[in-house]
PDB file of N, CA, C and O in Angstrom:
ATOM      1  N   MET A   1     -76.906 -77.967 -77.178  1.00  0.00           N
ATOM      2  CA  MET A   1     -77.465 -77.919 -78.524  1.00  0.00           C
ATOM      3  C   MET A   1     -76.436 -78.447 -79.503  1.00  0.00           C
ATOM      4  O   MET A   1     -75.247 -78.152 -79.386  1.00  0.00           O
ATOM      5  N   GLY A   2     -76.879 -79.201 -80.437  1.00  0.00           N
ATOM      6  CA  GLY A   2     -75.984 -79.785 -81.419  1.00  0.00           C
ATOM      7  C   GLY A   2     -75.860 -78.929 -82.653  1.00  0.00           C
ATOM      8  O   GLY A   2     -76.478 -77.868 -82.743  1.00  0.00           O
ATOM      9  N   PRO A   3     -75.052 -79.386 -83.623  1.00  0.00           N
ATOM     10  CA  PRO A   3     -74.888 -78.661 -84.872  1.00  0.00           C
ATOM     11  C   PRO A   3     -76.231 -78.466 -85.571  1.00  0.00           C
ATOM     12  O   PRO A   3     -77.054 -79.380 -85.607  1.00  0.00           O
ATOM     13  N   GLY A   4     -76.450 -77.284 -86.119  1.00  0.00           N
ATOM     14  CA  GLY A   4     -77.685 -76.978 -86.801  1.00  0.00           C
ATOM     15  C   GLY A   4     -78.819 -76.605 -85.857  1.00  0.00           C
ATOM     16  O   GLY A   4     -79.957 -76.424 -86.289  1.00  0.00           O
ATOM     17  N   THR A   5     -78.509 -76.491 -84.565  1.00  0.00           N
ATOM     18  CA  THR A   5     -79.519 -76.171 -83.571  1.00  0.00           C
ATOM     19  C   THR A   5     -79.250 -74.793 -82.993  1.00  0.00           C
ATOM     20  O   THR A   5     -78.144 -74.516 -82.528  1.00  0.00           O
ATOM     21  N   VAL A   6     -80.249 -73.933 -83.021  1.00  0.00           N
ATOM     22  CA  VAL A   6     -80.150 -72.596 -82.434  1.00  0.00           C
ATOM     23  C   VAL A   6     -81.457 -72.295 -81.715  1.00  0.00           C
ATOM     24  O   VAL A   6     -82.445 -73.016 -81.861  1.00  0.00           O
ATOM     25  N   ARG A   7     -81.445 -71.222 -80.940  1.00  0.00           N
ATOM     26  CA  ARG A   7     -82.656 -70.787 -80.245  1.00  0.00           C
ATOM     27  C   ARG A   7     -83.162 -69.485 -80.851  1.00  0.00           C
ATOM     28  O   ARG A   7     -82.385 -68.594 -81.192  1.00  0.00           O
ATOM     29  N   ASP A   8     -84.462 -69.398 -80.975  1.00  0.00           N
ATOM     30  CA  ASP A   8     -85.105 -68.145 -81.347  1.00  0.00           C
ATOM     31  C   ASP A   8     -84.885 -67.200 -80.164  1.00  0.00           C
ATOM     32  O   ASP A   8     -85.307 -67.514 -79.052  1.00  0.00           O
ATOM     33  N   PRO A   9     -84.232 -66.047 -80.376  1.00  0.00           N
ATOM     34  CA  PRO A   9     -83.927 -65.164 -79.252  1.00  0.00           C
ATOM     35  C   PRO A   9     -85.154 -64.515 -78.613  1.00  0.00           C
ATOM     36  O   PRO A   9     -85.054 -63.981 -77.508  1.00  0.00           O
ATOM     37  N   VAL A  10     -86.293 -64.548 -79.274  1.00  0.00           N
ATOM     38  CA  VAL A  10     -87.500 -63.943 -78.724  1.00  0.00           C
ATOM     39  C   VAL A  10     -88.221 -64.920 -77.788  1.00  0.00           C
ATOM     40  O   VAL A  10     -88.564 -64.565 -76.660  1.00  0.00           O
ATOM     41  N   THR A  11     -88.449 -66.146 -78.258  1.00  0.00           N
ATOM     42  CA  THR A  11     -89.183 -67.129 -77.456  1.00  0.00           C
ATOM     43  C   THR A  11     -88.268 -68.111 -76.741  1.00  0.00           C
ATOM     44  O   THR A  11     -88.700 -68.825 -75.836  1.00  0.00           O
ATOM     45  N   LEU A  12     -86.995 -68.144 -77.152  1.00  0.00           N
ATOM     46  CA  LEU A  12     -86.001 -69.109 -76.665  1.00  0.00           C
ATOM     47  C   LEU A  12     -86.350 -70.530 -77.068  1.00  0.00           C
ATOM     48  O   LEU A  12     -85.811 -71.487 -76.512  1.00  0.00           O
ATOM     49  N   GLY A  13     -87.258 -70.675 -78.041  1.00  0.00           N
ATOM     50  CA  GLY A  13     -87.593 -71.993 -78.570  1.00  0.00           C
ATOM     51  C   GLY A  13     -86.439 -72.532 -79.397  1.00  0.00           C
ATOM     52  O   GLY A  13     -85.745 -71.773 -80.074  1.00  0.00           O
ATOM     53  N   VAL A  14     -86.233 -73.847 -79.343  1.00  0.00           N
ATOM     54  CA  VAL A  14     -85.162 -74.498 -80.086  1.00  0.00           C
ATOM     55  C   VAL A  14     -85.592 -74.694 -81.531  1.00  0.00           C
ATOM     56  O   VAL A  14     -86.682 -75.197 -81.803  1.00  0.00           O
ATOM     57  N   LEU A  15     -84.722 -74.292 -82.458  1.00  0.00           N
ATOM     58  CA  LEU A  15     -84.973 -74.450 -83.885  1.00  0.00           C
ATOM     59  C   LEU A  15     -84.037 -75.522 -84.416  1.00  0.00           C
ATOM     60  O   LEU A  15     -82.818 -75.370 -84.343  1.00  0.00           O
ATOM     61  N   LEU A  16     -84.580 -76.579 -84.938  1.00  0.00           N
ATOM     62  CA  LEU A  16     -83.787 -77.657 -85.516  1.00  0.00           C
ATOM     63  C   LEU A  16     -83.859 -77.550 -87.030  1.00  0.00           C
ATOM     64  O   LEU A  16     -84.648 -78.246 -87.669  1.00  0.00           O
ATOM     65  N   ASP A  17     -83.043 -76.686 -87.601  1.00  0.00           N
ATOM     66  CA  ASP A  17     -83.043 -76.454 -89.050  1.00  0.00           C
ATOM     67  C   ASP A  17     -84.426 -76.083 -89.579  1.00  0.00           C
ATOM     68  O   ASP A  17     -84.791 -76.465 -90.691  1.00  0.00           O
ATOM     69  N   SER A  18     -85.204 -75.331 -88.774  1.00  0.00           N
ATOM     70  CA  SER A  18     -86.563 -75.011 -89.179  1.00  0.00           C
ATOM     71  C   SER A  18     -86.896 -73.526 -89.049  1.00  0.00           C
ATOM     72  O   SER A  18     -88.055 -73.173 -88.833  1.00  0.00           O
ATOM     73  N   ALA A  19     -85.927 -72.679 -89.173  1.00  0.00           N
ATOM     74  CA  ALA A  19     -86.163 -71.246 -89.030  1.00  0.00           C
ATOM     75  C   ALA A  19     -87.024 -70.719 -90.164  1.00  0.00           C
ATOM     76  O   ALA A  19     -86.832 -71.078 -91.326  1.00  0.00           O
ATOM     77  N   VAL A  20     -87.974 -69.865 -89.812  1.00  0.00           N
ATOM     78  CA  VAL A  20     -88.869 -69.240 -90.788  1.00  0.00           C
ATOM     79  C   VAL A  20     -88.289 -67.916 -91.272  1.00  0.00           C
ATOM     80  O   VAL A  20     -88.498 -67.521 -92.419  1.00  0.00           O
ATOM     81  N   ALA A  21     -87.559 -67.233 -90.391  1.00  0.00           N
ATOM     82  CA  ALA A  21     -87.028 -65.909 -90.718  1.00  0.00           C
ATOM     83  C   ALA A  21     -85.674 -65.727 -90.045  1.00  0.00           C
ATOM     84  O   ALA A  21     -85.308 -66.474 -89.138  1.00  0.00           O
ATOM     85  N   SER A  22     -84.942 -64.720 -90.507  1.00  0.00           N
ATOM     86  CA  SER A  22     -83.639 -64.410 -89.913  1.00  0.00           C
ATOM     87  C   SER A  22     -83.398 -62.910 -89.965  1.00  0.00           C
ATOM     88  O   SER A  22     -84.053 -62.181 -90.710  1.00  0.00           O
ATOM     89  N   ALA A  23     -82.452 -62.473 -89.162  1.00  0.00           N
ATOM     90  CA  ALA A  23     -82.048 -61.072 -89.150  1.00  0.00           C
ATOM     91  C   ALA A  23     -80.585 -61.007 -88.748  1.00  0.00           C
ATOM     92  O   ALA A  23     -80.095 -61.866 -88.015  1.00  0.00           O
ATOM     93  N   VAL A  24     -79.889 -59.981 -89.233  1.00  0.00           N
ATOM     94  CA  VAL A  24     -78.497 -59.774 -88.874  1.00  0.00           C
ATOM     95  C   VAL A  24     -78.420 -58.566 -87.963  1.00  0.00           C
ATOM     96  O   VAL A  24     -78.945 -57.498 -88.278  1.00  0.00           O
ATOM     97  N   TYR A  25     -77.760 -58.745 -86.834  1.00  0.00           N
ATOM     98  CA  TYR A  25     -77.577 -57.657 -85.873  1.00  0.00           C
ATOM     99  C   TYR A  25     -76.138 -57.679 -85.418  1.00  0.00           C
ATOM    100  O   TYR A  25     -75.654 -58.701 -84.933  1.00  0.00           O
ATOM    101  N   GLN A  26     -75.449 -56.569 -85.567  1.00  0.00           N
ATOM    102  CA  GLN A  26     -74.046 -56.414 -85.206  1.00  0.00           C
ATOM    103  C   GLN A  26     -73.187 -57.523 -85.813  1.00  0.00           C
ATOM    104  O   GLN A  26     -72.302 -58.071 -85.157  1.00  0.00           O
ATOM    105  N   GLY A  27     -73.467 -57.842 -87.077  1.00  0.00           N
ATOM    106  CA  GLY A  27     -72.669 -58.816 -87.808  1.00  0.00           C
ATOM    107  C   GLY A  27     -72.970 -60.271 -87.494  1.00  0.00           C
ATOM    108  O   GLY A  27     -72.271 -61.161 -87.977  1.00  0.00           O
ATOM    109  N   ARG A  28     -73.990 -60.528 -86.699  1.00  0.00           N
ATOM    110  CA  ARG A  28     -74.351 -61.905 -86.353  1.00  0.00           C
ATOM    111  C   ARG A  28     -75.754 -62.204 -86.851  1.00  0.00           C
ATOM    112  O   ARG A  28     -76.634 -61.343 -86.836  1.00  0.00           O
ATOM    113  N   THR A  29     -75.947 -63.442 -87.291  1.00  0.00           N
ATOM    114  CA  THR A  29     -77.230 -63.857 -87.814  1.00  0.00           C
ATOM    115  C   THR A  29     -78.045 -64.549 -86.720  1.00  0.00           C
ATOM    116  O   THR A  29     -77.556 -65.442 -86.028  1.00  0.00           O
ATOM    117  N   TYR A  30     -79.293 -64.115 -86.582  1.00  0.00           N
ATOM    118  CA  TYR A  30     -80.234 -64.703 -85.629  1.00  0.00           C
ATOM    119  C   TYR A  30     -81.395 -65.300 -86.402  1.00  0.00           C
ATOM    120  O   TYR A  30     -81.826 -64.738 -87.409  1.00  0.00           O
ATOM    121  N   TYR A  31     -81.902 -66.426 -85.943  1.00  0.00           N
ATOM    122  CA  TYR A  31     -82.985 -67.129 -86.619  1.00  0.00           C
ATOM    123  C   TYR A  31     -84.222 -67.165 -85.735  1.00  0.00           C
ATOM    124  O   TYR A  31     -84.131 -67.141 -84.508  1.00  0.00           O
ATOM    125  N   PHE A  32     -85.401 -67.223 -86.397  1.00  0.00           N
ATOM    126  CA  PHE A  32     -86.665 -67.063 -85.686  1.00  0.00           C
ATOM    127  C   PHE A  32     -87.696 -68.090 -86.112  1.00  0.00           C
ATOM    128  O   PHE A  32     -87.686 -68.576 -87.243  1.00  0.00           O
ATOM    129  N   GLU A  33     -88.599 -68.414 -85.172  1.00  0.00           N
ATOM    130  CA  GLU A  33     -89.707 -69.339 -85.429  1.00  0.00           C
ATOM    131  C   GLU A  33     -90.785 -68.700 -86.290  1.00  0.00           C
ATOM    132  O   GLU A  33     -91.546 -69.404 -86.954  1.00  0.00           O
ATOM    133  N   SER A  34     -90.859 -67.379 -86.286  1.00  0.00           N
ATOM    134  CA  SER A  34     -91.900 -66.686 -87.053  1.00  0.00           C
ATOM    135  C   SER A  34     -91.404 -65.307 -87.487  1.00  0.00           C
ATOM    136  O   SER A  34     -90.428 -64.782 -86.950  1.00  0.00           O
ATOM    137  N   ARG A  35     -92.088 -64.744 -88.455  1.00  0.00           N
ATOM    138  CA  ARG A  35     -91.770 -63.384 -88.902  1.00  0.00           C
ATOM    139  C   ARG A  35     -92.102 -62.374 -87.807  1.00  0.00           C
ATOM    140  O   ARG A  35     -91.434 -61.349 -87.675  1.00  0.00           O
ATOM    141  N   GLU A  36     -93.140 -62.670 -87.024  1.00  0.00           N
ATOM    142  CA  GLU A  36     -93.510 -61.778 -85.919  1.00  0.00           C
ATOM    143  C   GLU A  36     -92.386 -61.707 -84.885  1.00  0.00           C
ATOM    144  O   GLU A  36     -92.107 -60.637 -84.343  1.00  0.00           O
ATOM    145  N   ASN A  37     -91.744 -62.838 -84.613  1.00  0.00           N
ATOM    146  CA  ASN A  37     -90.613 -62.835 -83.680  1.00  0.00           C
ATOM    147  C   ASN A  37     -89.449 -62.028 -84.240  1.00  0.00           C
ATOM    148  O   ASN A  37     -88.794 -61.280 -83.515  1.00  0.00           O
ATOM    149  N   ARG A  38     -89.197 -62.187 -85.544  1.00  0.00           N
ATOM    150  CA  ARG A  38     -88.138 -61.394 -86.179  1.00  0.00           C
ATOM    151  C   ARG A  38     -88.449 -59.909 -86.070  1.00  0.00           C
ATOM    152  O   ARG A  38     -87.562 -59.113 -85.763  1.00  0.00           O
ATOM    153  N   ASP A  39     -89.698 -59.526 -86.318  1.00  0.00           N
ATOM    154  CA  ASP A  39     -90.077 -58.123 -86.248  1.00  0.00           C
ATOM    155  C   ASP A  39     -89.920 -57.578 -84.830  1.00  0.00           C
ATOM    156  O   ASP A  39     -89.477 -56.444 -84.646  1.00  0.00           O
ATOM    157  N   ALA A  40     -90.282 -58.381 -83.827  1.00  0.00           N
ATOM    158  CA  ALA A  40     -90.107 -57.968 -82.431  1.00  0.00           C
ATOM    159  C   ALA A  40     -88.632 -57.769 -82.125  1.00  0.00           C
ATOM    160  O   ALA A  40     -88.258 -56.801 -81.462  1.00  0.00           O
ATOM    161  N   PHE A  41     -87.796 -58.679 -82.603  1.00  0.00           N
ATOM    162  CA  PHE A  41     -86.352 -58.584 -82.408  1.00  0.00           C
ATOM    163  C   PHE A  41     -85.802 -57.329 -83.064  1.00  0.00           C
ATOM    164  O   PHE A  41     -85.033 -56.587 -82.454  1.00  0.00           O
ATOM    165  N   GLU A  42     -86.195 -57.095 -84.302  1.00  0.00           N
ATOM    166  CA  GLU A  42     -85.682 -55.933 -85.034  1.00  0.00           C
ATOM    167  C   GLU A  42     -86.135 -54.613 -84.415  1.00  0.00           C
ATOM    168  O   GLU A  42     -85.445 -53.604 -84.561  1.00  0.00           O
ATOM    169  N   SER A  43     -87.261 -54.596 -83.738  1.00  0.00           N
ATOM    170  CA  SER A  43     -87.722 -53.357 -83.122  1.00  0.00           C
ATOM    171  C   SER A  43     -86.921 -53.008 -81.872  1.00  0.00           C
ATOM    172  O   SER A  43     -86.841 -51.835 -81.507  1.00  0.00           O
ATOM    173  N   ASP A  44     -86.328 -53.998 -81.207  1.00  0.00           N
ATOM    174  CA  ASP A  44     -85.514 -53.749 -80.010  1.00  0.00           C
ATOM    175  C   ASP A  44     -84.540 -54.904 -79.778  1.00  0.00           C
ATOM    176  O   ASP A  44     -84.709 -55.664 -78.825  1.00  0.00           O
ATOM    177  N   PRO A  45     -83.516 -55.048 -80.637  1.00  0.00           N
ATOM    178  CA  PRO A  45     -82.610 -56.194 -80.524  1.00  0.00           C
ATOM    179  C   PRO A  45     -81.872 -56.279 -79.192  1.00  0.00           C
ATOM    180  O   PRO A  45     -81.549 -57.378 -78.740  1.00  0.00           O
ATOM    181  N   THR A  46     -81.603 -55.156 -78.564  1.00  0.00           N
ATOM    182  CA  THR A  46     -80.864 -55.207 -77.292  1.00  0.00           C
ATOM    183  C   THR A  46     -81.666 -55.899 -76.196  1.00  0.00           C
ATOM    184  O   THR A  46     -81.097 -56.360 -75.206  1.00  0.00           O
ATOM    185  N   LYS A  47     -82.957 -55.973 -76.366  1.00  0.00           N
ATOM    186  CA  LYS A  47     -83.811 -56.676 -75.407  1.00  0.00           C
ATOM    187  C   LYS A  47     -83.574 -58.185 -75.458  1.00  0.00           C
ATOM    188  O   LYS A  47     -83.839 -58.889 -74.483  1.00  0.00           O
ATOM    189  N   TYR A  48     -83.076 -58.683 -76.590  1.00  0.00           N
ATOM    190  CA  TYR A  48     -82.965 -60.117 -76.814  1.00  0.00           C
ATOM    191  C   TYR A  48     -81.543 -60.656 -76.975  1.00  0.00           C
ATOM    192  O   TYR A  48     -81.324 -61.845 -76.745  1.00  0.00           O
ATOM    193  N   VAL A  49     -80.585 -59.843 -77.352  1.00  0.00           N
ATOM    194  CA  VAL A  49     -79.261 -60.390 -77.685  1.00  0.00           C
ATOM    195  C   VAL A  49     -78.538 -61.029 -76.516  1.00  0.00           C
ATOM    196  O   VAL A  49     -77.734 -61.937 -76.728  1.00  0.00           O
ATOM    197  N   SER A  50     -78.786 -60.600 -75.315  1.00  0.00           N
ATOM    198  CA  SER A  50     -78.096 -61.214 -74.187  1.00  0.00           C
ATOM    199  C   SER A  50     -78.773 -62.501 -73.738  1.00  0.00           C
ATOM    200  O   SER A  50     -78.233 -63.224 -72.900  1.00  0.00           O
ATOM    201  N   GLU A  51     -79.951 -62.797 -74.286  1.00  0.00           N
ATOM    202  CA  GLU A  51     -80.710 -63.974 -73.883  1.00  0.00           C
ATOM    203  C   GLU A  51     -80.187 -65.272 -74.480  1.00  0.00           C
ATOM    204  O   GLU A  51     -80.267 -66.319 -73.838  1.00  0.00           O
ATOM    205  N   THR A  52     -79.651 -65.223 -75.701  1.00  0.00           N
ATOM    206  CA  THR A  52     -79.282 -66.452 -76.399  1.00  0.00           C
ATOM    207  C   THR A  52     -78.164 -66.168 -77.386  1.00  0.00           C
ATOM    208  O   THR A  52     -78.084 -65.050 -77.896  1.00  0.00           O
ATOM    209  N   PRO A  53     -77.302 -67.125 -77.675  1.00  0.00           N
ATOM    210  CA  PRO A  53     -76.225 -66.903 -78.633  1.00  0.00           C
ATOM    211  C   PRO A  53     -76.734 -66.891 -80.067  1.00  0.00           C
ATOM    212  O   PRO A  53     -77.746 -67.514 -80.389  1.00  0.00           O
ATOM    213  N   ALA A  54     -76.025 -66.178 -80.911  1.00  0.00           N
ATOM    214  CA  ALA A  54     -76.315 -66.215 -82.338  1.00  0.00           C
ATOM    215  C   ALA A  54     -75.809 -67.535 -82.891  1.00  0.00           C
ATOM    216  O   ALA A  54     -75.156 -68.300 -82.181  1.00  0.00           O
ATOM    217  N   ILE A  55     -76.106 -67.805 -84.151  1.00  0.00           N
ATOM    218  CA  ILE A  55     -75.737 -69.086 -84.730  1.00  0.00           C
ATOM    219  C   ILE A  55     -74.234 -69.325 -84.695  1.00  0.00           C
ATOM    220  O   ILE A  55     -73.807 -70.460 -84.479  1.00  0.00           O
ATOM    221  N   ASP A  56     -73.416 -68.295 -84.900  1.00  0.00           N
ATOM    222  CA  ASP A  56     -71.979 -68.521 -84.901  1.00  0.00           C
ATOM    223  C   ASP A  56     -71.478 -68.916 -83.524  1.00  0.00           C
ATOM    224  O   ASP A  56     -70.496 -69.651 -83.422  1.00  0.00           O
ATOM    225  N   GLN A  57     -72.114 -68.455 -82.475  1.00  0.00           N
ATOM    226  CA  GLN A  57     -71.725 -68.845 -81.130  1.00  0.00           C
ATOM    227  C   GLN A  57     -72.223 -70.252 -80.814  1.00  0.00           C
ATOM    228  O   GLN A  57     -71.512 -71.029 -80.176  1.00  0.00           O
ATOM    229  N   ALA A  58     -73.424 -70.585 -81.248  1.00  0.00           N
ATOM    230  CA  ALA A  58     -74.014 -71.881 -80.930  1.00  0.00           C
ATOM    231  C   ALA A  58     -73.382 -73.013 -81.723  1.00  0.00           C
ATOM    232  O   ALA A  58     -73.239 -74.124 -81.212  1.00  0.00           O
ATOM    233  N   VAL A  59     -73.001 -72.742 -82.968  1.00  0.00           N
ATOM    234  CA  VAL A  59     -72.511 -73.786 -83.837  1.00  0.00           C
ATOM    235  C   VAL A  59     -71.013 -73.675 -84.091  1.00  0.00           C
ATOM    236  O   VAL A  59     -70.400 -74.625 -84.576  1.00  0.00           O
ATOM    237  N   GLY A  60     -70.417 -72.532 -83.772  1.00  0.00           N
ATOM    238  CA  GLY A  60     -68.986 -72.359 -83.976  1.00  0.00           C
ATOM    239  C   GLY A  60     -68.613 -72.050 -85.405  1.00  0.00           C
ATOM    240  O   GLY A  60     -67.513 -72.384 -85.847  1.00  0.00           O
ATOM    241  N   GLN A  61     -69.505 -71.421 -86.128  1.00  0.00           N
ATOM    242  CA  GLN A  61     -69.244 -71.058 -87.517  1.00  0.00           C
ATOM    243  C   GLN A  61     -69.257 -69.546 -87.636  1.00  0.00           C
ATOM    244  O   GLN A  61     -69.703 -68.839 -86.732  1.00  0.00           O
ATOM    245  N   GLU A  62     -68.760 -69.062 -88.767  1.00  0.00           N
ATOM    246  CA  GLU A  62     -68.819 -67.631 -89.029  1.00  0.00           C
ATOM    247  C   GLU A  62     -70.255 -67.239 -89.341  1.00  0.00           C
ATOM    248  O   GLU A  62     -71.045 -68.054 -89.819  1.00  0.00           O
ATOM    249  N   SER A  63     -70.577 -66.005 -89.070  1.00  0.00           N
ATOM    250  CA  SER A  63     -71.916 -65.504 -89.366  1.00  0.00           C
ATOM    251  C   SER A  63     -72.133 -65.450 -90.865  1.00  0.00           C
ATOM    252  O   SER A  63     -71.205 -65.192 -91.631  1.00  0.00           O
ATOM    253  N   VAL A  64     -73.360 -65.694 -91.272  1.00  0.00           N
ATOM    254  CA  VAL A  64     -73.748 -65.622 -92.670  1.00  0.00           C
ATOM    255  C   VAL A  64     -74.946 -64.692 -92.751  1.00  0.00           C
ATOM    256  O   VAL A  64     -75.946 -64.889 -92.060  1.00  0.00           O
ATOM    257  N   SER A  65     -74.841 -63.695 -93.586  1.00  0.00           N
ATOM    258  CA  SER A  65     -75.960 -62.775 -93.768  1.00  0.00           C
ATOM    259  C   SER A  65     -76.953 -63.389 -94.728  1.00  0.00           C
ATOM    260  O   SER A  65     -76.591 -63.817 -95.824  1.00  0.00           O
ATOM    261  N   ILE A  66     -78.207 -63.430 -94.312  1.00  0.00           N
ATOM    262  CA  ILE A  66     -79.266 -63.984 -95.154  1.00  0.00           C
ATOM    263  C   ILE A  66     -80.286 -62.884 -95.384  1.00  0.00           C
ATOM    264  O   ILE A  66     -80.746 -62.233 -94.446  1.00  0.00           O
ATOM    265  N   VAL A  67     -80.627 -62.691 -96.638  1.00  0.00           N
ATOM    266  CA  VAL A  67     -81.606 -61.671 -96.992  1.00  0.00           C
ATOM    267  C   VAL A  67     -82.985 -62.246 -96.739  1.00  0.00           C
ATOM    268  O   VAL A  67     -83.333 -63.308 -97.256  1.00  0.00           O
ATOM    269  N   ARG A  68     -83.768 -61.536 -95.938  1.00  0.00           N
ATOM    270  CA  ARG A  68     -85.102 -62.035 -95.626  1.00  0.00           C
ATOM    271  C   ARG A  68     -86.055 -61.765 -96.768  1.00  0.00           C
ATOM    272  O   ARG A  68     -85.886 -60.812 -97.529  1.00  0.00           O
ATOM    273  N   SER A  69     -87.066 -62.624 -96.879  1.00  0.00           N
ATOM    274  CA  SER A  69     -88.042 -62.444 -97.954  1.00  0.00           C
ATOM    275  C   SER A  69     -89.394 -62.094 -97.396  1.00  0.00           C
ATOM    276  O   SER A  69     -90.345 -61.904 -98.154  1.00  0.00           O
TER     277      SER A  69
END
């Protein structure tokens, strides 16, 4: 995956700067294809965190907290 590319931890779909929602878990920001995926993640994040890296792991940047709307 290149810069600006992450995977939705719920579906493992590749997001190319097109995330609809995000959530912060244990200081890391995760991005999602849909709000429903974010809600599924937030209900049981441990089910998904080992599946895919957060943005800081995938892109090599520090985590950024984003307030969801």
